[in-house]
N, C-alpha and C positions, 0 to 999 in steps of 0.2 A: 504494500500500500504506500502510495506517495505521501511523503511528509508535507503537512500544511506549512507553507512559507509565511503567510500573513493572514490576518483577519481584518477585512474592511470595517471601518467605523463611520465612514462618510463617502457617499457616491452621488455626484450631482452632474446634471447636463450643463455644459458650458458652451462657449462659442456663440455663433450667430443665433442659434435657437434660444439661448438664454437672453441675449441682448434684445431680441425681438425683430431682427431684420433678416431672418432666414428665408431661403427659397425652397421650393419643393425638392430640388436636387442637393440641398445643403447637407453636409455630413452631420452626424450626431456625435459630438465629442463628449466624452465622460471623463471626469477627473475625480480623484478621491484621496482619502487618507486611510492608512491602515496601521495596525499594530503587528510587528513581526512576531513570529512564533516564539515561544519561550526558549526553545533550543537555539534559535538564531540569536535572539536578544542577549542571552547569557553565554552563548558559545562562541566558537571561532568564526562562524560564518557571518555574512553580512547581508542585509536587505535594505536597499534604499528606495527603489522604485520598480514598478512593473509596467511594461508597455505592451499593448497588443493592437492589432488592426481588426476592423470589421466585427464589432464596432470599435471605433477608435477610443481606447481607454488607457489612461495613465493613473496609476495609483502610487502615492508617495508614502513612505514610512512617516510616522509622526515626527521624528527628529529631523528628517530631511525636509519635510514640509515647513516646520517651524523655522529652520535656518533660511529657507527661501523667503518666507513671509517676513522675517525680521528685516531683510534687506529691501522690502517693498516691491517684490516681483509682482507685477500686475496679474499675470496668469495664475499665480498662486494665491495672492491676497484675496481675490474675488471669491474663492471658495468659502471664505468666512462669512460672506454676505448673501449667498444664494439660498434663499429660504422659501421661494415660490414652490408650493406643493407639486406643481406640474414638472418641476425641475429636479426635485430631491428624490433620488431613488432609494437611498439608505441614509439614515441618521440615527446613530445610537446615542445613549446617554453620555458617552465619552465625547462624542463630537459636539453635542449640545454644551457640555462643560467648556470645551475649548472655544467654541464660538461665542460663549458668554463673555469672553475676555478679548474680543476682536479689537476693541479700541486700543488695547495695549500695543497693537502693531501699526497704528496710524501715527506716523511721524513726518518730519520734513523731508525724509528720504524719498517720499512719494513724489515730490516735485522733480527730483532727478530721474527716478526710474520711469515714471509714466511719460515724461517728455522724451526720455531716451528711447523708450519703446515706440513712441509715436514717430520720432525721427527715423527709426529703423524702417517703419512702414513707408515713410516718405521716399526712402531710397529704393523701395521696391517698385514704386510707380514709374512707368515708362511712358512719358508724354508723347514720344514719337511713334508709339504703336508697336515697338519691338518687344519681344518677350524672351526671357531667359529660357534655355532649353528644358530645364527641369520643371518649369511651370506646367500645371495641368492644362489640357487642351481647352477646357471651358473658360479658364482665365485668359488664355491666348485669344479666344473668340471675343471675350469681353474687351480686351485691349484693342483688338481690330475694329470693334464696333464703336467704342467710345473714345479711343485715342489714348487711353491710359487705364491703369489697373484700378477699377472702381472698388474692388474688394479691399485692396490695401488702403485706398483713400478713405473708405468707410471706417476701417479700424483705426486709422490715424486720427480721425475726428472723434470717434468713440472714446479713445483713450484720454483725449483732452477733456471731454465732457465728464468722464468718470473721475478724473483727477480733481476736477473742480468740486463735484458732489462729495467726494470722499473727504476733501480737506475742509469744506465748509459745513457739511452735514454729518460727517463721520458715517457715511452710508454709501452703498452702491445699489441702485435700483435694478431689479430684474423682473420684467423687461425694463429697458431704459425709460426715463421720464418722457412723456408724450412729445413735447416740443423738440427735445434732442433726438428722439427716435425718428421723428418726421424728417429732420435734416439728414440723419444717417441713411434712412431709406431712400431719400431723394438722391443722395450721392451714389448709393449702390445701384440705383436704377438709371444712372446716367443723366440726371436732370441738372447737374452742375458741371461746369468746365473745370479743367485742372487748375486754372488760374483762380477760380472761385474757391476751390478746395484749399488752395494755399492761403487765400485771404482768410478763410475761416480758421485755419490753423494758426496763422499769425495773430489774429484777434484773440483766440483762446490762449495762446502763449503769453501775450501781453497781460491778459487778465490774470493768468496764473502767477506771473511775476509780481503783480500788485498784491495778490492774495498771500503769496509767500512772504513778502516784505512785512506784512502786518499780522501774520499768523502766530498764534500762541501755541502751536503744536510743538512738542519736544523735538530737539535736533536729532535725537537717536532713540531707539527703543530702550526701555528699562530692562536690561538683560537679566538682572537678578530676579525681577518679578516674573518674566517669561520663563526663566529657568525653573523657578518654583512651580509654575503651572505644569511644565513638562514632567518634572519629578513627581508631582502629585498624580498625573495621569498614568505614568509608567508604574508607579507604586500600586495604585489601585488595580491596574490591569494584571500585573504579574504577582500580586500578593497571594 
């Protein structure tokens, strides 16, 4: 009998289906958090994450997840805020406990990480209609039709909107808030030019800089507090 490697405590649907601008052909992306088996946690083996395709699923060990979240990784941090029943596939009491402390992970690091991820999307956009070979054919068709990668452009703007909501309201809405979702859908459907997308990005960036300048958020996470949370969770689980 194959030894169990980990036990999931949280599994949620992420990506465009969570944000609210998915299409019929959009992938279903699932991310989660898990506790490694007792043998692995206390033994010589190691478990940090599990990835699989069809469905696309990525499961992080608790410790790996927390280390990513401490650094403000947008793809990781959002797992603490996805509470829409239509998106939550599994949530144990351990996950609820962790998510009750989600504000501990909200710091000024968000300004750097979210803008950095947004700029990475900006680099993916090909305004001349060219497409990197590794891109999927449907994205190549999107570029040929609209002159640039509208999917990357949508995520570019989505990240900026989420950074604003997170820093001002200490929350990320799933799906996105109506006005912001309307803009993202319009971009995804080719209703905005590349220049207009860049203008939205620059406007959002200027606003975030103003927010950062007056923000009362801590500069960095309270490592001692978060460490205590992880110790408490591991102690309860393996006791």
